[in-house]
Phi, psi and omega in degrees: 000117181246159180229146175289148180292127182288150177226157177276175180296338180276358179092355180265152179293138180293156180290168179298322179296320179296317179295322179294317180293332179298329180294339183269000175288129182304327184269003183293130176270116189270156165271175178301315184291313182295325176294320178297318179297312181299314182288329176293317177297318177299318180296320178298312181297314181291327178293318178297314179293323178296322177290325174296321175299314178298320178297316181297315180295316181295318180296318187278321188243347180072209177233103184196198184302320181296312181289327175299318179296320179296314180297319182288339183294340181279347191289315179294315175302318179295323179295318177299317180298316182290319185285319185273328182232010173080354178066002183215042186299322181294328181294311182292325182284332174300316178297314183294315180295325177296325177297315179296321179295320179296331179270001181075025182241049185298320181297323179291324176298319178295323178297317178299318181301316182286333173297313179296317180302309182297317181295311186287332175296318177298317180296317182291324177298312179297318181295322180298317181295316181295315184291339176300329180282339183256008184298310183296313177300321179297318182292320177298323183286319184272346179229071187297345180272356181283132172286168185304318182293326178289324176298317181294317178298315180296321180296319179299315180291327177300317180295327176291325186276339183301314179297339180299332181292333175294315179295320180295315180298309182299318179295320180295321180293315177295326179297332178297326177299325180281325181295321180290342173268010178063031178255110190249358184298320181293320176298321182292328184280337187304306182293331179294313180296321180300311182293319178298324181296318179297316179298313184298314181289329176296316179296317185284326192242358188294330179292330182268319187247357180064221183293341176301332180300330180290321178294321177298318179296323179294317179295317177297325179296321177290323179297313183277311189280338178255296182291313188298306186286328178289324174296321177297317179296319178295320178298323177296334178276002179060037175267123186273131176292140183235127175277164175112152179228125178243097184290348182259002182291132181297332178295325177294318179295321178297316179297318179296320179298320180285328189266333182306319177299327179285335177285317186260348179258109182266130183262159178297320177304329178279314187275357179307316182293330179287316179298312181294318182295327180302317181274321184291342180296346179279347180243117183301124178092347183294321178299318180294315181296317177296319179294320178296318178297319180292323178296316179294321177293326184289339182300304177292329178297321178296319180292321184281306191262308187291318178297314179295319181293315179296319181293320185279336186307309180299326181285321174301313181298320180293318179297317180292318179295331179272006179064029177265076188291320181294314179297323177297311183297314181291326178296316178295315181298317178297318180297316180295316180301317182292315184289326177292315179300313179292327178295320177295320178295310183298321182299323182297318178290320182296319180291314182297327185252021187299313185292311177296329178295310180296319180298318181291320187278316186252341185293152178107166180063230180272000177267103192282165174303326177296319176298320180298315182298314180294317180297320178297321178295314178298320180299317178299315180297315179299321186294336178304333183255018182303317182295325181288319175301318181295315183294315183294331178296317179289316181298320179298318180291332175297318176296313183298325181297332179271357183082006179269106182241334183294315185296308180296327179289322177297317178297321181294323178295319177298318180297324179300317180294330177283322188281325187304316178298335179296325179294317178297317179294320179295318180291322181294324185269327187228008181071212183298329178298326177295333177293321178294319179292324176296322176299319178301312182297318181294317184287330175296318176297322178297314181296315181296319181297313179297319180297316181293321179297316177297321180294314183292333177273006178058039177261314178220115184282138175294332181291341183275356176289149182271082184292327180296316180295320178295323177294319177299317181292324177296315179297313180297319181293316180297317182293309183291321179296318179295320180298316179294319180297319179298318180296318180292320178300318178296317180296319179294326178296320178293316183289342181298340181272356180274155179299142182300324182296321179294318180296319180294322181293328184244022185298317183292322178295317179298315180299318180297318180294317179298317179298315182298313181292316181298316179295320179298313179297316181299314180298317182297312182291318180299313180299317182297315182291318179299317180292320181293327181270002176084022179291144179266354185300311180301317181293318179297316181300314181292321180295318181289326176294323177292326181291320183253000000 
């Protein structure tokens, strides 16, 4: 997909700032690249704010029973969201709405959307009320290591979070109307508003409600950041809300056919937190440390895979609906090649700089040096699979773009039965760290399985991946990461002779300096190796930045 170069009314090309600001217009129709840039910037911003949220929670509450209860409180609401609406409603509706648009029946597609919205909101309201009574038994079952007072605290926060899934569903469904119009600003703003809401309510209410204030902030974040802004965006498009439910409409049956596999097929990326939490509940603070490590790991994963996947999804769906099979296959292969290559590069820096990164972001207050050390170890283990998380995210969306949901979900269920024993074995042999390694093994199997299924169905060939570019990035990452790790090891050896009190007083300053120097060294070595080996990544990145 190419675009003509934009010009101003005077006939001259607009400045870079003008082109950049144009991306922030709510009504701007994006290309794949501009959408990826916008969502990547959003991911960076939301990740920074999310890490600030994590820092605030760690400083105020540390890593212990209260924060473990808070992390576990999201599981039943998330399970309801996944089971009743598939957890990916915008993905399936983007595909469905594109089909109606290709047939020139856009208004009918909107009618189907509001039929589903009205029906599922009623279902979710009823489910939320029922599940509030089952919150405590569910928490006891999924967290066998929680004592009674921790179960009760977690159940209270679960009840606060359950209505948030109604706001999330409605906002995601309305957001699909905007995505098919290539309007991504509302999608980009959602996670930022969500994270800011948790921080704001925590600051305002923590003295009165304690850790409960964070759950209140999360629910408010979904109300404002998902339902509120997407409803505003739809209203700007002059799309009229329609009441009524037509259970016999063929569009509803089509949506159910596409979504039922997502409702009943649970994937490892979703259940990873349940598997890990089941075992980690036996160690006070382990759920929090694993969650903090996963949050830190998810920041680059969001920029690499989720931003690219969300941006590309409408275009994949449009190519498939237009019967452009070759363009679809090469587009998916290129996206996977890029995110895997970048994932290998990013992982090398993240592993080498894991301890100062965790120390700077989460250290201090009630989050002790011991908590920092364990979280850094978990973070290192999770990061080993960054490339696999990135690849499976793109491959899954390739299936969804074609309307094929049963096959990947069936494969995912099989993978779950294979993966679950790995968590038990990992915890038995290595404690909470073994849970992170089990997650790595499971997600690698998930990525390989999806890739092979697409290849065997002649949708996306494995031969079309850019193995040479991925190899160059692996070489550059290993070399630069090892160099940075050696430098940090030497600095730590020297500092080991200093008094512990001095080190504790200046720990954050030391971590910041190490990160700055380490990133600089890593960038210099990586750039040199990529250029020497003939990689196109540096040149492509600079050219696209100059273009936009």
